C-alpha positions as CSV (number, residue, x, y, z in Angstrom):
1,M,-289.3,302.2,-115.1
2,F,-288.6,298.7,-116.6
3,D,-291.3,297.0,-118.1
4,L,-291.0,293.1,-118.4
5,R,-293.4,292.9,-121.3
6,E,-290.7,294.6,-123.2
7,C,-288.6,291.4,-122.9
8,A,-291.5,288.8,-123.4
9,H,-290.6,288.4,-127.1
10,R,-286.9,287.8,-126.4
11,P,-285.1,284.5,-125.4
12,P,-284.3,284.3,-121.8
13,I,-280.7,285.1,-120.9
14,R,-278.6,282.7,-118.9
15,V,-277.3,284.7,-115.8
16,G,-275.9,283.3,-112.7
17,D,-275.3,279.8,-113.9
18,K,-272.6,278.3,-111.9
19,W,-270.4,276.8,-114.6
20,S,-270.9,278.9,-117.9
21,G,-268.4,281.6,-117.0
22,A,-265.9,279.0,-116.1
23,V,-266.4,277.2,-119.4
24,L,-266.2,280.6,-121.2
25,R,-262.9,281.2,-119.6
26,C,-261.6,277.8,-120.4
27,L,-262.6,278.1,-124.2
28,E,-261.3,281.8,-124.3
29,G,-257.9,280.5,-125.5
30,G,-259.2,278.0,-128.1
31,P,-261.1,274.6,-128.4
32,H,-261.0,271.8,-125.7
33,R,-262.4,268.4,-125.6
34,F,-264.7,267.2,-122.8
35,T,-262.1,265.5,-120.8
36,E,-259.9,268.7,-121.0
37,L,-262.6,270.9,-119.7
38,K,-263.6,268.5,-117.0
39,A,-259.9,268.3,-115.8
40,R,-259.7,272.2,-115.8
41,L,-263.0,272.5,-113.9
42,R,-262.5,270.8,-110.8
43,G,-265.5,270.0,-109.0
44,V,-267.8,269.8,-111.8
45,N,-269.4,266.4,-112.4
46,P,-269.9,264.9,-115.9
47,K,-273.4,265.3,-116.1
48,V,-273.6,268.8,-114.9
49,L,-270.8,269.7,-117.5
50,T,-272.7,268.0,-120.2
51,E,-275.9,269.7,-119.3
52,T,-273.8,273.2,-119.2
53,L,-272.4,272.6,-122.6
54,R,-275.5,271.6,-124.1
55,A,-277.3,274.7,-123.0
56,M,-274.3,276.9,-124.1
57,E,-274.6,275.2,-127.5
58,R,-278.4,275.8,-127.6
59,D,-277.7,279.3,-126.9
60,R,-275.1,279.6,-129.4
61,W,-272.3,280.4,-127.1
62,L,-270.3,277.6,-128.4
63,T,-270.0,274.9,-131.0
64,R,-269.6,271.1,-130.6
65,T,-267.8,269.4,-133.3
66,D,-267.8,265.6,-133.4
67,R,-264.6,264.3,-135.1
68,G,-265.6,260.7,-134.6
69,G,-263.1,257.9,-133.7
70,N,-262.9,255.7,-131.0
71,P,-262.9,257.0,-128.3
72,P,-265.0,259.7,-129.6
73,H,-263.5,262.8,-130.2
74,V,-265.5,266.0,-129.7
75,D,-264.2,269.6,-129.6
76,Y,-266.0,272.5,-128.0
77,A,-265.2,275.9,-129.2
78,L,-266.6,279.5,-128.6
79,T,-268.6,281.2,-131.3
80,D,-268.4,284.8,-132.2
81,V,-271.5,285.2,-129.7
82,G,-269.7,283.4,-126.8
83,R,-266.5,285.3,-127.4
84,S,-268.5,288.6,-127.2
85,L,-269.3,287.6,-123.6
86,I,-265.6,287.7,-122.4
87,G,-265.8,291.5,-122.2
88,V,-268.9,291.3,-120.3
89,L,-267.4,288.5,-117.9
90,D,-264.3,290.7,-117.5
91,A,-266.3,293.6,-116.4
92,A,-268.3,291.4,-113.9
93,C,-265.1,290.2,-112.6
94,A,-263.8,293.5,-112.0
95,W,-266.8,294.6,-110.2
96,A,-266.7,291.7,-108.0
97,R,-263.0,292.3,-107.3
98,E,-263.7,296.0,-106.4
99,H,-266.8,295.1,-104.1
100,H,-265.5,292.0,-102.5
101,G,-265.1,293.6,-99.1
102,E,-268.8,295.0,-99.1
């Protein structure tokens, strides 16, 4: 039997967030700027994308590198922890394809 008290000392895990998986996919091939991510993620508004990126950075899934300049130049890239989630995402997508009709 699963005991929730076993997880009490661990930080919560982000599961089921609408945009995190899509951001992982976008960054899978390398770093992107905010505007590039926004363009690739049609339908996400800037506020939600900002909140998603901040949460993913807080969870150490990605890094935010401010390169300065005018306009600001900020790159987002997956960390090793974020990259380790790609296999999990692949497995979840395969499961969804397999059970789509159910």
